[in-house]
DRENTIDREN-24070 format. One line per field, with one value per residue (C-alpha): residue number from 1; residue in three letters; y, x, z. Coordinates in steps of 0.001 Angstrom, whole numbers, plus 524288, in hexadecimal, padded with zeros to 5 digits. Each point is the difference from the previous one (the first is absolute). Example, Ala and Ser with C-alpha at 12.3 -4.5 7.8 and 13.67 -1.06 7.14 Angstrom:
# residues 2
n = c(1; 2)
res = c(ala; ser)
v = c(7EE6C; 80D70)
u = c(8300C; 8055A)
w = c(81E78; 7FD6C)
***
This chain:
# residues 277
n = c(1; 2; 3; 4; 5; 6; 7; 8; 9; 10; 11; 12; 13; 14; 15; 16; 17; 18; 19; 20; 21; 22; 23; 24; 25; 26; 27; 28; 29; 30; 31; 32; 33; 34; 35; 36; 37; 38; 39; 40; 41; 42; 43; 44; 45; 46; 47; 48; 49; 50; 51; 52; 53; 54; 55; 56; 57; 58; 59; 60; 61; 62; 63; 64; 65; 66; 67; 68; 69; 70; 71; 72; 73; 74; 75; 76; 77; 78; 79; 80; 81; 82; 83; 84; 85; 86; 87; 88; 89; 90; 91; 92; 93; 94; 95; 96; 97; 98; 99; 100; 101; 102; 103; 104; 105; 106; 107; 108; 109; 110; 111; 112; 113; 114; 115; 116; 117; 118; 119; 120; 121; 122; 123; 124; 125; 126; 127; 128; 129; 130; 131; 132; 133; 134; 135; 136; 137; 138; 139; 140; 141; 142; 143; 144; 145; 146; 147; 148; 149; 150; 151; 152; 153; 154; 155; 156; 157; 158; 159; 160; 161; 162; 163; 164; 165; 166; 167; 168; 169; 170; 171; 172; 173; 174; 175; 176; 177; 178; 179; 180; 181; 182; 183; 184; 185; 186; 187; 188; 189; 190; 191; 192; 193; 194; 195; 196; 197; 198; 199; 200; 201; 202; 203; 204; 205; 206; 207; 208; 209; 210; 211; 212; 213; 214; 215; 216; 217; 218; 219; 220; 221; 222; 223; 224; 225; 226; 227; 228; 229; 230; 231; 232; 233; 234; 235; 236; 237; 238; 239; 240; 241; 242; 243; 244; 245; 246; 247; 248; 249; 250; 251; 252; 253; 254; 255; 256; 257; 258; 259; 260; 261; 262; 263; 264; 265; 266; 267; 268; 269; 270; 271; 272; 273; 274; 275; 276; 277)
res = c(unk; unk; unk; unk; unk; unk; unk; unk; unk; unk; unk; unk; unk; unk; unk; unk; unk; unk; unk; unk; unk; unk; unk; unk; unk; unk; unk; unk; unk; unk; unk; unk; unk; unk; unk; unk; unk; unk; unk; unk; unk; unk; unk; unk; unk; unk; unk; unk; unk; unk; unk; unk; unk; unk; unk; unk; unk; unk; unk; unk; unk; unk; unk; unk; unk; unk; unk; unk; unk; unk; unk; unk; unk; unk; unk; unk; unk; unk; unk; unk; unk; unk; unk; unk; unk; unk; unk; unk; unk; unk; unk; unk; unk; unk; unk; unk; unk; unk; unk; unk; unk; unk; unk; unk; unk; unk; unk; unk; unk; unk; unk; unk; unk; unk; unk; unk; unk; unk; unk; unk; unk; unk; unk; unk; unk; unk; unk; unk; unk; unk; unk; unk; unk; unk; unk; unk; unk; unk; unk; unk; unk; unk; unk; unk; unk; unk; unk; unk; unk; unk; unk; unk; unk; unk; unk; unk; unk; unk; unk; unk; unk; unk; unk; unk; unk; unk; unk; unk; unk; unk; unk; unk; unk; unk; unk; unk; unk; unk; unk; unk; unk; unk; unk; unk; unk; unk; unk; unk; unk; unk; unk; unk; unk; unk; unk; unk; unk; unk; unk; unk; unk; unk; unk; unk; unk; unk; unk; unk; unk; unk; unk; unk; unk; unk; unk; unk; unk; unk; unk; unk; unk; unk; unk; unk; unk; unk; unk; unk; unk; unk; unk; unk; unk; unk; unk; unk; unk; unk; unk; unk; unk; unk; unk; unk; unk; unk; unk; unk; unk; unk; unk; unk; unk; unk; unk; unk; unk; unk; unk; unk; unk; unk; unk; unk; unk; unk; unk; unk; unk; unk; unk; unk; unk; unk; unk; unk; unk)
v = c(CF1D1; 803C7; 8087C; 80897; 8029E; 807DE; 805D7; 80669; 7F2A0; 7F350; 805AE; 7FEA9; 7F291; 7FF37; 8063B; 7F6A2; 7F4B4; 80442; 8001A; 7F1D7; 7FC8A; 80776; 7FDC5; 7F4E9; 7FE0C; 80D37; 80318; 809C6; 8077D; 804DC; 80B82; 8033A; 80D0D; 7FB36; 8099A; 80AA5; 7FA6A; 805D3; 809E5; 8051C; 80856; 8049E; 80D73; 7FFCB; 8049F; 7F3CC; 7F679; 805AE; 7FD07; 7F291; 7FD25; 8058B; 7F79F; 7F35F; 802B8; 801F2; 7F37C; 7F838; 80593; 7F9E4; 7F214; 80230; 80025; 80289; 80678; 80561; 7FF5D; 8097C; 7F794; 80A3A; 80AA1; 8098C; 7FFF5; 80075; 80BBF; 805E7; 7FB57; 7F953; 80D17; 802E1; 7F18A; 7FF97; 80CA4; 7FBEB; 7F200; 7FA94; 7F1D8; 7FD93; 804C4; 7FBDD; 805C5; 7FC3F; 80847; 7FDF1; 7F89C; 80A45; 7FE76; 7F1C1; 803CC; 80AF6; 7F79B; 7F569; 808DD; 804CB; 807C9; 7FB1A; 80919; 7F95E; 806C3; 7FB28; 7FF29; 80137; 7FC2C; 804F0; 80536; 80E7F; 803F9; 7FA04; 80704; 80DC4; 7FD7F; 806B3; 7F359; 7FAA2; 80CEA; 800BB; 7F1E9; 802EE; 80C28; 7F6A1; 7F419; 80296; 80AEE; 7FCD3; 80286; 7F214; 7FD41; 8027E; 7FFA1; 7F965; 8004F; 7F2E7; 80213; 7F54E; 7F4C1; 800A1; 7FDCE; 7F4BA; 7F912; 8021E; 7F926; 7F4D7; 803EE; 7FD31; 7FC3B; 804A1; 80712; 80B86; 7FF36; 7FDD4; 80C3E; 80890; 7FD24; 800B7; 80CF0; 8061B; 7FBF8; 80515; 80D93; 7FE3D; 7F7F7; 7F574; 7F612; 7F78E; 80958; 80B12; 7FB8F; 7F6CC; 7FDD0; 800DB; 80493; 7FACE; 80BE3; 7FA92; 7F28C; 7FD65; 7FFB1; 7F2DC; 7F808; 8041E; 7FBED; 7F6B9; 809F5; 80A77; 7F45A; 7FD45; 80E60; 8039E; 7F380; 7F961; 80BF7; 808B3; 7FDA9; 7FFF6; 805A3; 802D3; 803C6; 7F3C8; 7F96F; 80C72; 802F9; 7F2EB; 7FFCE; 80D60; 7F924; 7F60A; 80963; 807D5; 7F3FA; 7F88F; 7F49C; 7F6AA; 80025; 7F266; 7FDEA; 7FF88; 7F193; 7FD18; 80285; 7F410; 80987; 7F7CD; 8036F; 7F667; 803E0; 80CBF; 7F98E; 7FF51; 80E09; 801AB; 7F62E; 7FCA5; 80E74; 8052C; 80B14; 80639; 8084D; 80B56; 80854; 80E1D; 7FABE; 7F41C; 7F2EF; 7F5E2; 7F368; 7F891; 7F7AC; 80731; 80CE5; 7F918; 7F829; 80CF8; 8034C; 7F1CF; 8036C; 80BD9; 7F982; 7F564; 80AE3; 8069C; 7F368; 7FED8; 80D12; 7FEF2; 7FC15; 80A13; 8083A)
u = c(B546F; 7F2D4; 7F8E5; 7F3F6; 7F5C9; 7F43E; 7F470; 7F30D; 7F9D7; 80111; 80680; 80E60; 7FD69; 80471; 80C10; 801BA; 7FCA3; 80A19; 80A61; 7FBA2; 8031A; 80CD1; 80571; 7F8AE; 80965; 7FF66; 7F6BB; 7F4CF; 7F607; 7F56D; 7F7DD; 7F25E; 7FABA; 7F1E4; 7FB14; 8029F; 7FE92; 7FEC0; 80B40; 7FC26; 7F59E; 80695; 806BE; 80E84; 80246; 7F6F2; 8082D; 80D92; 7FB67; 7FB63; 80BC5; 80978; 7F92F; 80164; 80E90; 80222; 7F80D; 8090F; 80B84; 7FD54; 7FEBF; 80E50; 7FEA4; 80B12; 7F91F; 7F264; 7F769; 7F630; 7F62B; 7F6F2; 801AC; 7F6A2; 808EB; 80C6C; 7FD16; 7FB49; 808F8; 80CDF; 80931; 7FA57; 803CB; 80DD8; 803EC; 7FA57; 804C4; 80D64; 7FC39; 7FCC8; 7F1E4; 7FBE5; 7F33C; 7F8DC; 7FD0C; 7F818; 807D4; 7FFE8; 80DA6; 7FFCC; 7F396; 805FA; 80BB2; 7F746; 7F78F; 80C77; 7FB93; 7F253; 7F540; 7F8C2; 7FDC8; 80229; 7F501; 80400; 7F61C; 80151; 7F922; 7FB82; 80AE5; 80A82; 7FAB6; 7FFDB; 80D36; 80D8F; 8071F; 7F8D2; 7FFE0; 80F94; 800D3; 7F75D; 808C8; 80C6B; 7FB7A; 7F538; 806D4; 7F615; 7F412; 7FAB6; 7F9F5; 7F10B; 7FBF8; 7F4F3; 7F9B9; 7FAEF; 7FC58; 7F63E; 808AF; 80620; 7F307; 7FD02; 80C9B; 7FD6E; 7F3BF; 805CB; 7F71B; 807BF; 7F78E; 7F27C; 7F6FA; 801D6; 80F1C; 7FDAB; 7F7AA; 8089E; 80C02; 7F8F2; 7FA69; 80D9A; 8065C; 7F5A1; 80339; 80D3E; 7FB67; 8092A; 8022E; 80AF2; 7FFB7; 802BC; 80900; 80B98; 80033; 7F87E; 80871; 7F964; 803E7; 7FAB7; 803C9; 7F00F; 7FF64; 807DB; 7F417; 7F891; 8098D; 7F68B; 7F518; 80997; 80257; 7F177; 7FD48; 80D21; 80451; 80D64; 806FC; 8015D; 80AB9; 7FCD0; 80BB6; 801A0; 80B61; 8001F; 80BCC; 80867; 7FD3D; 8031B; 80CFB; 80391; 7FE77; 80928; 80A68; 7FDEF; 8010D; 809CB; 7F6B2; 801F0; 7F24C; 7F9EE; 7FCB6; 7F24B; 7F9FC; 80B99; 7F9DA; 7F76F; 7F3FA; 7F3E2; 7F4E1; 7F775; 7FD4F; 800CE; 80AC7; 8089C; 80015; 8049F; 808FD; 804A3; 80325; 802E3; 7F5D2; 7F814; 7F3C9; 7FC5D; 7F1EA; 801C4; 808D3; 7F8AE; 8080E; 7F7C0; 80065; 7F22A; 7FE1A; 7F37B; 8071B; 80C66; 7F822; 7FCE9; 80E1C; 800D4; 7F573; 8058D; 80D16; 7F919; 7F955; 80D7E; 8051D; 7F44C; 802A3; 80E50; 7FF57; 7F6A9; 80B6A)
w = c(9701E; 80559; 7F6AA; 8038B; 7F5E2; 801A3; 7F901; 803AD; 7FDF8; 7F849; 7F3A5; 80579; 7FFA9; 7F1BD; 802EF; 80C17; 7F571; 7F66B; 80BEA; 802D0; 7F22E; 8000A; 80E25; 805BB; 80A71; 80765; 80AD1; 7FE7D; 80806; 7F766; 8055B; 7FB5A; 804A3; 7FEE9; 80972; 7F6E9; 7F1C7; 7F687; 7FFD8; 7F29B; 80488; 80CAF; 802BA; 7FDE9; 80F93; 803AE; 7F72B; 80416; 80E33; 7FDFF; 7F821; 80B43; 80986; 7F86A; 7FD0E; 80F1A; 8028C; 7F632; 8056C; 80CE6; 7F9B4; 7FBF3; 7F116; 7F7DC; 7F4B9; 7FE67; 7F3D8; 7FEA5; 7F747; 7FC70; 7F540; 806B0; 80CA6; 7F8A3; 7F873; 80C97; 80B78; 7FA3F; 7FF5F; 80DAF; 805B3; 7F954; 805E7; 80D64; 80168; 7FD09; 7FAD8; 7F13D; 7FCCA; 7F27B; 7F954; 7F4B2; 7F46B; 7F3A4; 7F56F; 7F54E; 7FC60; 7FC12; 7F999; 7F873; 7FB8A; 7FBC6; 7F76E; 7F999; 7F329; 80011; 7FC5D; 80AA5; 80E65; 80D8A; 80A2A; 80E15; 80961; 80ECD; 80B92; 8006D; 80A2C; 7F777; 7F42E; 805B1; 8081F; 7FB29; 7FFF9; 7F461; 7F904; 8011B; 7FB8B; 7F483; 7FC4E; 800F0; 7F8FA; 7F795; 7F70B; 7F4D9; 80857; 7FD2A; 80DA3; 8036C; 80E02; 80473; 80E6D; 80491; 80E76; 800DC; 7FBBD; 80D82; 80795; 7F576; 80336; 80E34; 7FFD0; 7F724; 7F4B8; 7F412; 7F524; 802B0; 7F705; 808F0; 7FDA6; 7F22D; 7FE31; 80769; 7F90C; 7F367; 80341; 804AE; 7F383; 7F828; 80521; 7F736; 7F624; 804EC; 7F4DC; 7FAF5; 7F423; 80825; 80B7B; 7FF0D; 80F2A; 80BBA; 80D21; 80C28; 808DC; 80D62; 804E4; 80242; 7F1CD; 7FDCB; 80359; 7F473; 7F4EC; 7FA80; 7FF42; 7F835; 7F6E0; 7FCEE; 7FD27; 7F974; 7F9CE; 7FF63; 7F831; 80A9C; 80A1B; 80EC2; 806C8; 80EFF; 80883; 808A3; 7FA21; 7FEC9; 80EAB; 8042E; 7F72E; 80564; 80E1D; 7FC62; 7FB98; 80CBA; 808D4; 7F74E; 7FF6C; 7F3F3; 7F8F0; 7FB7C; 7F248; 7FC58; 802DB; 80999; 80C29; 80134; 8041B; 80416; 808E5; 80538; 80DFD; 80801; 8087C; 7F25C; 7FF79; 80E40; 80062; 7F28D; 7FD0A; 80E61; 7FFA3; 80950; 7FDEF; 806BC; 7FD2F; 8055F; 80B32; 8034D; 7FD86; 7F7AD; 8064F; 7FD1D; 7F489; 7FBF2; 7FD69; 7FA79; 7F6DB; 7F9A7; 7FE53; 7F9F1; 7F636; 7FCE4; 7FC35; 7F84C; 7F928; 7FCDF; 7FB59; 7F612; 7FAA9; 7FF45; 7F32D; 7F9A8; 7FB3F)
***
């Protein structure tokens, strides 16, 4: 199978990384729309136009399915894309449902971080209405984290100050919240920072595993168990050859080692944060 995965930038690599772990034998095309990142501050019409162009591009590459590895793009465009095109198109949504299920009857609340567009779109409101019947979820915009991730700035004082400041606006502590929902694929790079600020009691929940599991069901692909993929990154060539991946940035195929090395660093970072649940 050939699977297309795209995002406004490098956030979607966290979804590709999950796919590597679960479906290591498949072929992938990863598309980062770096020319227009971040989507979270764009208008709905702009995002819809960007997504439509990318879907058309991936279809020309003969993909069997497309994953919109971006919560913002999903909230704006996934319904229109499914109506317009016949191949399977999967999207992302903040993992509020598993957070609610894990929360159970606790008095603690759930903190959902997302981009401004995701928070104001009706798709998230409908999701909360459906699964958060006890109204446990609080929403927190974190637009600058996307820019930090794109710059590979994960642990700086600037990031730390930004996250602390944003958490303070909702009094985010382990006494108040049982879980933190990462409602943007870019947010996965910062799991150690959330742990540092919130401690070990707050569960970190993202939608990557659920999306990839659903992809396997749609394409009838058997999912590998955690640890069975033999995932090891050493050189840029490992990404391209071992995992049969072609990378594009806004339609431009990435073949040089300098830019491929950036993706290698991102994958290595994602491997590092994978254990910060």
